C-alpha positions in Angstrom: -15.0 24.3 7.1 -15.6 23.6 10.8 -17.5 26.1 13.0 -14.4 26.7 15.1 -12.2 27.4 12.0 -14.9 29.8 10.8 -14.9 31.6 14.1 -11.1 31.8 14.0 -11.2 33.2 10.5 -13.7 35.9 11.5 -11.6 36.9 14.4 -8.5 37.0 12.3 -10.2 39.1 9.7 -10.9 41.6 12.4 -7.2 41.7 13.3 -6.9 39.1 16.1 -3.3 37.8 15.8 -4.0 34.9 18.2 -6.8 33.6 16.0 -4.6 33.9 13.0 -1.8 32.1 14.9 -4.2 29.2 15.6 -5.0 29.0 11.9 -1.3 29.0 11.0 -0.7 26.2 13.5 -3.5 24.2 11.9 -2.3 24.6 8.3 1.5 25.2 8.5 2.5 21.5 8.0 0.4 21.2 4.9 1.7 24.4 3.4 5.3 23.5 4.2 5.0 20.0 2.8 3.5 21.2 -0.4 6.2 23.8 -0.9 8.9 21.2 -0.1 7.5 18.8 -2.6 7.7 21.5 -5.3 11.0 23.2 -4.6 12.8 20.2 -2.9 14.7 22.5 -0.6 13.9 22.8 3.1 15.0 26.4 3.5 13.2 27.5 0.4 10.1 25.6 1.5 10.3 27.4 4.9 10.6 30.7 3.2 7.7 29.9 0.9 5.5 28.8 3.9 6.3 31.9 5.8 5.6 34.1 2.8 2.3 32.3 2.3 1.1 33.1 5.7 2.3 36.7 5.5 0.3 37.1 2.3 -2.7 35.3 3.8 -2.6 37.7 6.8 -2.6 40.6 4.4 -5.3 39.3 2.2 -7.5 37.7 4.9 -10.0 40.5 5.1 -10.8 39.8 1.4 -11.3 36.0 2.1 -15.0 35.4 1.4 -15.1 31.8 2.6 -16.3 30.5 -0.8 -13.7 27.8 -0.6 -12.0 26.1 2.3 -9.2 28.1 4.0 -6.9 25.2 3.2 -7.6 25.4 -0.5 -7.1 29.2 -0.4 -3.7 28.7 1.4 -2.7 26.0 -1.1 -3.5 28.4 -3.9 -1.2 31.1 -2.4 1.7 28.7 -1.8 1.3 27.2 -5.3 1.4 30.6 -6.9 4.5 31.5 -4.9 6.1 28.2 -6.1 5.1 29.1 -9.6 6.9 32.4 -9.2 10.0 30.6 -8.1 9.7 27.8 -10.7 8.3 29.5 -13.8 8.6 26.3 -15.9 6.2 24.5 -13.5 3.2 26.5 -14.6 4.0 26.2 -18.3 4.3 22.5 -18.2 1.4 21.9 -15.8 -0.8 23.6 -18.4 0.4 21.0 -20.9 -1.0 18.1 -18.8 -4.0 16.8 -20.1 -7.8 6.2 -8.0 -5.4 6.5 -5.4 -1.8 5.5 -5.7 -1.6 3.9 -2.3 -4.9 2.1 -2.9 -3.1 0.1 -5.7 -0.8 -1.4 -3.1 -2.8 -3.8 -0.9 -2.5 -3.3 2.8 -0.1 -6.0 3.9 -0.6 -8.3 6.8 2.8 -8.0 8.4 3.4 -11.1 10.3 7.1 -11.8 9.8 10.2 -9.6 9.8 10.6 -10.4 6.1 7.1 -9.0 5.3 7.8 -5.9 7.4 11.1 -5.4 5.5 9.4 -5.9 2.1 6.7 -3.4 3.0 9.2 -0.8 4.2 11.2 -1.4 1.0 8.1 -0.9 -1.2 7.2 2.3 0.6 10.7 3.6 0.2 10.8 2.7 -3.4 7.4 4.3 -4.0 8.6 7.5 -2.3 11.7 7.5 -4.5 9.5 6.9 -7.6 7.3 9.9 -6.6 10.4 12.1 -6.2 11.5 11.1 -9.7 8.2 12.0 -11.3 8.0 15.2 -13.4 7.5 18.1 -11.0 4.0 18.6 -12.4 3.0 15.1 -11.5 4.6 15.3 -8.1 2.5 18.3 -7.3 -0.7 16.6 -8.4 0.2 13.5 -6.4 1.1 15.5 -3.4 -2.1 17.5 -3.4 -4.2 14.4 -3.9 -2.6 11.8 -1.7 -0.5 13.6 0.9 -2.7 16.6 1.4 -5.9 14.7 0.6 -7.5 17.3 -1.6 -10.3 16.3 -3.9 -9.9 16.6 -7.6 -12.2 19.7 -7.5 -10.0 21.3 -4.8 -6.9 20.6 -6.8 -8.5 22.1 -9.9 -9.4 25.2 -7.9 -6.0 25.5 -6.2 -4.1 25.2 -9.5 -6.6 27.1 -11.6 -6.8 24.1 -14.0 -9.8 22.4 -15.6 -11.0 19.4 -13.7 -10.3 17.1 -16.6 -6.7 18.2 -16.8 -6.2 17.4 -13.1 -7.8 13.9 -13.5 -5.7 13.2 -16.6 -2.5 14.4 -14.8 -3.1 12.2 -11.8 -4.0 9.2 -14.0 -0.7 9.6 -15.9 1.3 10.0 -12.7 -0.3 6.9 -11.3 0.5 5.0 -14.5 4.2 6.0 -14.2 4.2 4.9 -10.6 2.6 1.6 -11.4 5.2 0.9 -14.1 8.0 1.9 -11.6 6.6 -0.5 -9.0 6.2 -3.3 -11.6 9.9 -2.8 -12.5 10.8 -3.0 -8.8 8.9 -6.2 -8.3 10.4 -7.7 -11.5 13.9 -6.8 -10.3 13.2 -8.5 -6.9 12.0 -11.7 -8.7 15.1 -11.9 -10.9 17.5 -11.1 -8.1 
């Protein structure tokens, strides 16, 4: 946590609405994106993001700073998503490296290479959207929001091994999906 964020948190804990607004501005995109990934509805995600910050404002005096503010906010939004999607928690508990690192960074010299790269990214995004919602959440937290495995475990209140296993399984599904895509391009 940066010194400036720490100072903003301390001011917000004392009731400074401008300091809290600065914290909201810093984290609102991440909170919204996480909610959107889980509920897949823009209006619902906006509601969840707003409710997250309302709850954060109310609970901020109790925030001890033992985790990053970002992790704490993710925990709040995740819990709100669980309340809206009760099956998500149940199946997440049944779960037992980087996705983008598995795709080499292309040297885009020709329009065909640029097109192929864009198609691959579009296909990968579609494959992520077709993952089980539990895996989507793990992939989103890890790769879009750049949380460590430990932060994800803390955010979701899951054992570290469960997080690692879930991300591994999600990546395997994505690899298979990308392999199918490449195979269909070769045979086309």
